[in-house]
C-alpha positions in Angstrom: 0.0 -0.1 -0.1 1.3 3.5 -0.8 0.4 6.9 0.4 1.6 10.2 -0.8 1.5 13.4 1.4 2.5 17.0 0.7 4.1 19.4 3.5 4.7 22.9 2.8 8.1 24.3 3.5 7.0 25.5 6.8 5.8 22.2 8.1 8.3 20.0 6.3 10.9 19.7 9.2 8.4 18.7 11.8 6.5 16.2 9.5 9.8 14.6 8.6 10.8 14.3 12.1 7.4 12.7 13.0 7.7 10.2 10.2 11.0 9.1 10.9 10.8 9.0 14.8 7.7 7.0 14.8 8.5 3.3 15.6 5.9 1.7 12.9 6.1 4.3 10.2 9.9 4.5 10.1 10.2 1.1 9.4 8.2 1.4 6.1 9.7 2.4 2.6 9.9 6.1 2.8 10.7 8.5 -0.2 11.0 12.2 0.0 11.2 14.7 -2.9 11.3 18.3 -3.2 8.7 19.7 -5.4 11.3 21.2 -8.0 13.1 17.7 -8.2 10.1 16.0 -9.7 8.6 18.8 -11.6 5.7 19.7 -9.5 4.4 23.3 -9.1 3.6 23.2 -5.2 6.2 24.8 -2.9 7.2 22.0 -0.6 8.0 18.3 -0.1 6.2 15.0 -1.2 6.4 12.1 1.3 5.6 8.8 -0.2 5.2 6.0 2.3 4.9 2.3 1.1 4.2 -0.3 3.7 1.2 -2.1 5.4 -2.1 -0.6 6.1 -1.7 -0.1 9.8 1.7 2.0 9.1 -0.3 4.1 6.6 -3.2 4.7 8.9 -0.6 5.7 11.7 1.2 8.1 9.2 -2.2 9.8 8.4 -2.6 10.5 12.1 0.9 11.7 12.9 0.9 14.0 9.9 -2.4 15.6 10.6 -2.2 19.2 10.5 1.4 19.1 9.1 1.0 17.5 5.6 -2.1 16.8 3.2 -2.5 13.4 2.0 -2.9 13.2 -1.8 -5.5 11.5 -4.0 -6.7 11.2 -7.5 -4.8 12.7 -10.4 -2.3 14.7 -8.4 -1.3 11.6 -6.5 -1.0 9.6 -9.8 1.2 12.4 -11.2 3.6 12.5 -8.1 3.9 8.7 -7.9 4.7 8.6 -11.8 7.3 11.5 -11.4 9.0 9.6 -8.4 9.0 6.4 -10.2 10.3 7.8 -13.4 13.0 9.5 -11.4 14.0 6.3 -9.6 14.1 4.4 -13.0 16.5 6.9 -14.4 18.7 6.7 -11.5 18.8 3.0 -11.7 19.7 3.0 -15.5 22.5 5.4 -14.9 23.9 3.1 -12.2 23.5 0.2 -14.8 25.6 2.2 -17.3 28.2 3.0 -14.7 28.6 -0.6 -13.4 27.3 -2.1 -16.7 
């Protein structure tokens, strides 16, 4: 299960700290991207959490008021941009170590 959250620059530090300090959530796969790094227009950071349902539910709770959970097309666009970026990075490593 995946969930994507958006934290504005003012709340990002606190949101990141809560995600990484929570015992359950911190054990999930967490990806953080700056808006400009993935070509998005909102000014802030995207936090993608991939893990079990209970961890996602807990992440929603700890991020309440600090980050908004994305849905629909916006979530799809962010997930696609992150996956493309990771795929490009993997191809680059393949060319180096090829």
